[in-house]
VOGU-3710 file (C-alpha; in Angstrom, 3 decimals, decimal comma):
1> mrilvapdkf> 0,000/0,000/0,000  0,953/3,625/-0,447  0,568/5,548/2,819  0,705/9,346/3,086  1,812/10,327/6,613  0,869/13,971/7,281  0,713/14,780/11,021  0,885/18,030/12,946  3,090/18,421/16,002  2,090/16,672/19,225
11> agtltavqaa> 2,231/19,827/21,342  4,792/19,698/24,108  6,187/16,312/23,092  6,935/15,852/19,373  7,473/18,139/16,402  5,587/17,341/13,227  8,787/15,969/11,687  9,411/13,735/14,720  5,784/12,570/14,714  5,944/11,630/11,026
21> daiatgwrrh> 9,176/9,710/11,604  7,700/7,851/14,590  4,554/6,890/12,674  6,649/5,661/9,748  8,946/3,630/12,017  6,026/1,954/13,754  4,136/1,318/10,515  7,142/-0,416/8,956  7,307/-2,857/11,865  4,070/-4,435/10,691
31> apddeldlap> 4,068/-3,548/6,993  7,669/-3,195/5,808  6,671/-3,403/2,144  4,284/-0,440/2,270  5,434/2,718/0,495  5,435/5,621/2,963  5,344/9,269/1,898  6,127/11,596/4,821  4,609/15,098/4,724  4,861/16,778/8,162
41> msdggpgfvd> 2,298/19,574/8,431  1,680/22,873/10,227  -1,155/25,396/10,403  1,243/28,313/10,940  2,108/27,618/14,564  5,222/25,995/16,053  7,052/23,927/13,461  5,954/26,126/10,532  9,509/26,872/9,360  10,798/23,302/9,850
51> vlhaalggdl> 7,895/21,816/7,902  8,339/24,203/4,985  12,105/23,737/4,944  11,662/19,960/4,768  9,285/20,367/1,821  10,747/23,312/-0,060  14,421/23,359/0,811  15,782/26,894/0,702  18,273/28,677/2,938  17,989/28,961/6,710
61> lavtvrgpha> 19,204/32,192/8,302  19,930/31,951/12,023  19,096/35,180/13,865  18,750/36,394/17,423  15,605/38,354/18,233  13,911/39,771/21,301  11,783/37,268/23,179  8,470/37,997/24,909  10,282/39,663/27,813  12,876/41,335/25,565
71> epvpatvlkv> 15,481/38,665/26,308  17,559/37,404/23,344  16,194/34,192/21,815  17,353/32,215/18,764  15,122/32,100/15,700  15,287/31,149/12,035  14,263/32,777/8,773  13,635/30,436/5,838  14,423/32,027/2,477  13,057/30,349/-0,661
81> gatayvesaq> 13,732/32,564/-3,650  12,244/35,993/-2,962  9,941/34,633/-0,242  10,856/34,426/3,424  8,968/32,366/5,984  9,104/33,228/9,686  7,441/31,674/12,710  6,047/34,039/15,324  6,141/31,362/18,033  9,947/31,382/17,872
91> acgihltdga> 9,880/34,954/19,178  6,769/35,080/21,363  5,576/31,496/21,811  3,697/30,424/24,894  6,605/28,121/25,736  8,708/31,270/26,239  6,340/33,247/28,468  5,939/30,744/31,304  2,557/32,290/32,094  3,954/35,830/32,464
101> wedattlgvg> 1,524/37,393/29,992  1,088/40,966/31,216  4,331/42,389/29,824  4,841/39,777/27,080  5,681/41,581/23,845  5,852/40,827/20,130  8,973/42,917/19,507  10,805/39,819/18,307  8,294/39,155/15,529  9,093/42,597/14,182
111> dliaaaldgg> 12,780/41,697/14,452  12,120/38,564/12,377  10,340/40,540/9,659  13,173/43,070/9,612  15,733/40,269/9,260  13,769/38,788/6,368  13,603/42,155/4,591  17,295/42,807/5,206  17,959/39,397/3,633  16,335/40,555/0,398
121> arrvvvglgg> 12,853/39,057/0,764  10,121/40,658/-1,294  7,414/38,508/0,279  7,329/37,653/3,986  4,971/34,962/5,230  4,479/35,088/9,000  3,210/31,888/10,589  0,851/32,795/13,433  0,020/30,381/16,210  1,174/29,196/19,610
131> sgtndggagl> 1,762/32,725/20,879  1,921/33,647/24,549  1,287/37,325/23,831  -1,828/39,489/23,734  -0,555/42,948/22,750  -2,340/43,384/19,418  1,019/43,243/17,661  2,021/46,576/19,195  5,535/45,251/19,827  5,886/44,132/16,221
141> lhalgargda> 4,896/47,594/15,011  7,266/49,287/17,467  10,183/47,104/16,312  9,550/48,270/12,744  9,426/51,955/13,675  5,904/52,766/14,930  5,628/55,315/17,736  2,716/56,281/19,971  1,735/57,846/23,262  2,046/54,520/25,071
151> dlgrgpagla> 4,813/51,996/25,661  4,287/49,745/22,640  6,998/47,305/23,679  5,595/46,414/27,111  2,852/43,976/26,195  -0,817/44,450/27,144  0,228/46,493/30,180  1,661/49,169/27,892  -1,572/49,764/25,966  -3,539/51,298/28,816
161> gitaldlaaa> -4,546/54,843/27,883  -3,199/54,774/24,316  -4,811/57,416/22,088  -2,417/57,934/19,185  -0,113/55,834/17,016  2,098/56,896/14,108  2,617/54,044/11,664  4,443/55,998/8,946  7,936/54,677/9,712  6,745/51,081/10,081
171> rarvagaelv> 4,859/51,227/6,795  7,903/52,720/5,085  10,051/49,891/6,499  7,927/47,238/4,751  7,115/49,265/1,635  7,529/47,249/-1,539  7,243/43,903/0,239  4,189/41,664/0,437  3,238/40,615/3,971  1,153/37,505/4,587
181> aasdvdnplt> -0,383/36,497/7,915  -0,631/32,692/7,783  -3,290/31,612/10,264  -6,500/29,617/10,312  -7,837/31,660/13,229  -10,534/34,024/11,938  -11,393/35,814/15,194  -11,563/39,630/15,329  -9,226/41,576/17,600  -11,700/42,408/20,373
191> glfgatkvfg> -15,068/41,528/21,817  -16,804/38,305/22,759  -15,013/36,327/20,054  -11,813/38,342/20,129  -8,224/37,497/20,962  -8,499/38,123/24,699  -11,827/36,488/25,466  -11,206/33,347/23,410  -7,476/32,777/23,750  -6,419/34,877/26,750
201> pqkgvpedrl> -7,121/32,197/29,386  -4,822/29,752/27,535  -2,008/32,283/27,939  -2,590/32,847/31,632  -4,870/35,891/31,615  -7,094/35,462/34,702  -10,846/35,689/34,338  -11,050/38,900/36,341  -8,600/40,652/34,003  -10,117/39,731/30,656
211> vdvdagleaf> -12,297/42,845/30,437  -9,407/45,206/31,247  -7,052/43,555/28,773  -9,697/43,623/26,043  -10,277/47,299/26,796  -6,598/47,952/26,116  -6,946/46,330/22,703  -10,116/48,359/22,095  -8,159/51,551/22,769  -5,382/50,323/20,492
221> aeatdrrlsl> -7,922/49,701/17,719  -9,468/53,152/18,171  -6,003/54,734/17,906  -5,329/52,911/14,633  -8,162/51,403/12,578  -11,320/50,234/14,338  -12,794/48,786/11,152  -9,713/46,695/10,430  -9,775/45,295/13,964  -13,033/43,542/13,054
231> akgagaaggl> -11,519/41,761/10,053  -11,194/37,995/10,030  -7,865/36,960/11,500  -7,170/40,273/13,260  -7,262/38,414/16,576  -4,817/35,701/15,515  -1,824/35,198/17,822  -3,003/37,740/20,357  -3,565/40,376/17,684  -0,460/39,870/15,560
241> gfallllgga> -2,862/39,424/12,658  -4,153/42,969/13,282  -0,645/44,440/13,224  0,132/42,792/9,898  -3,165/44,022/8,451  -2,299/47,559/9,602  0,914/47,319/7,580  -1,001/46,354/4,445  -0,622/42,604/4,879  -3,154/39,985/3,828
251> repglplvsa> -4,396/36,966/5,729  -4,124/33,520/4,187  -5,315/30,383/5,987  -2,164/28,701/7,248  -3,034/25,086/6,603  -4,023/25,500/2,928  -0,852/27,558/2,428  1,305/24,756/3,816  -0,763/22,111/2,012  -0,156/23,822/-1,318
261> avglparaak> 3,546/24,340/-0,562  4,126/20,647/0,153  1,893/19,475/-2,719  -0,434/17,595/-0,396  -3,418/17,179/-2,771  -1,314/15,514/-5,463  0,410/13,305/-2,914  -2,942/12,267/-1,398  -4,228/11,312/-4,844  -1,343/8,855/-5,196
271> adlvvtgega> -1,929/7,258/-1,781  -4,203/4,422/-0,734  -4,511/5,752/2,816  -3,822/9,098/4,520  -2,605/9,134/8,130  -2,560/12,344/10,147  -2,312/13,205/13,827  -1,973/15,752/16,623  -1,736/15,921/20,388  -5,458/16,220/21,109
281> fdvssragkv> -8,091/15,293/18,535  -11,249/17,007/19,741  -14,075/19,221/18,521  -11,709/22,200/18,231  -9,884/20,308/15,474  -12,503/21,626/13,060  -11,274/25,190/13,617  -8,548/25,055/11,006  -6,365/22,435/12,673  -4,227/19,994/10,733
291> pygvgevaae> -6,309/16,761/10,985  -9,389/18,526/9,663  -7,474/20,087/6,770  -5,729/16,842/5,907  -9,073/15,007/6,163  -10,571/17,459/3,658  -7,689/16,893/1,237  -8,082/13,113/1,615  -11,829/13,352/0,992  -11,303/15,398/-2,161
301> alrpcvvlag> -8,919/12,677/-3,366  -11,470/9,993/-2,384  -8,988/8,442/0,041  -9,684/7,267/3,603  -8,056/9,219/6,420  -7,231/8,044/9,949  -5,928/9,999/12,930  -3,330/9,020/15,516  -3,512/11,346/18,510  -2,376/11,700/22,070
311> kvqvgaremr> -6,011/11,870/23,138  -9,200/11,295/21,136  -12,203/13,196/22,424  -14,693/12,970/19,558  -17,219/10,311/18,678  -17,818/8,516/15,396  -20,321/11,082/14,112  -17,963/13,984/14,772  -15,122/12,070/13,105  -17,139/11,662/9,933
321> algvesaysl> -17,880/15,402/9,950  -14,128/16,002/10,135  -13,488/13,705/7,187  -11,924/10,974/9,339  -12,691/7,262/9,191  -11,164/6,286/12,548  -9,043/7,783/15,317  -6,647/6,049/17,701  -5,334/7,283/21,048  -1,867/7,008/22,593
331> vdlvgeqeam> -3,352/7,397/26,057  -5,783/4,539/25,478  -2,920/2,305/24,352  -0,132/3,046/26,850  -1,599/5,394/29,473  -1,033/9,103/29,920  2,187/8,799/31,914  4,001/6,726/29,290  2,547/8,748/26,428  4,132/11,875/27,914
341> aapadalerl> 7,370/10,236/29,085  8,202/8,387/25,841  5,965/9,894/23,141  7,944/8,682/20,125  8,002/5,086/21,362  4,299/5,226/22,176  3,458/6,653/18,756  5,531/3,946/17,051  3,588/1,278/18,965  0,279/2,862/18,055
351> aarvartwsr> 1,235/3,136/14,379  2,213/-0,537/14,276  -1,160/-1,481/15,750  -3,054/0,718/13,278  -1,071/-0,810/10,400  -2,438/-4,222/11,359  -5,942/-2,917/10,721  -5,374/-0,791/7,632  -2,487/-2,327/5,693  -3,584/-5,078/3,337
//
């Protein structure tokens, strides 16, 4: 059989590349003659650059940028022709904030864009996802030259009382380049479905602070472009989507962008079975996450799709709605402790078991 292996990362345990390798290793234990095509995936979050580098090649530029608390952190710019790909999580990911959200800034994402432009890029694609910040992209704008009557580089805490923002220098810095915000999140910047209300608790914002933090983003929107703050994707990555829109950028769904870059539809059409995966396969997977996107591609190619996940929290009916035939859980197989302690081994074991069912 020809098996397309296209997983996302298993958050906190395995990168998408490591997950694909583990699935392939386990599958070969039972079905060594099967032809495996590995296509690690990303929706724009952590692993975005690694996945695209594996698929597209190109040149990697190692840089040092400001982290969420202005500390130096390592990051990478992927240059493929005139296009540069950067990953916001490398500069402001939730793994870097350790729950300290109030002064967490996106300065480093601006540093990444500047590095890409300095490297000659005429198109900069910014993968959004996995951020620990909620500053509306104020830090990004400040790093590129924006100035206002508030401390733009101090995270949400710096936005209190903002009334004016001058974007002229930042817009001049990116003039002539195409900016793309790669994210499947379509939330607006503020309000009931905005960045703070929906994603703030995941980043550590306590319930009793959500209204105040959202008010800071409201003031930021009023000082810049209230209409644009309501656009789809403005609330992505704590408002980084809004900052990129303010600079003339466009939003593109991250998963379709990666899918097209790696040639996933054509590869699915050549497969007999598509295998995908992620850390937690649940109802939120329909909101632009990798298994749902891969399931759609498999369905369009008239190929069955199965999911291997850390946890499976959907029933058969929901699976069908997500384009998935079956889903299999690491936790159900080996228990949560072992799944976290030795995730690659556990995923190999699960893949071998699934191969017994699906490989002819």
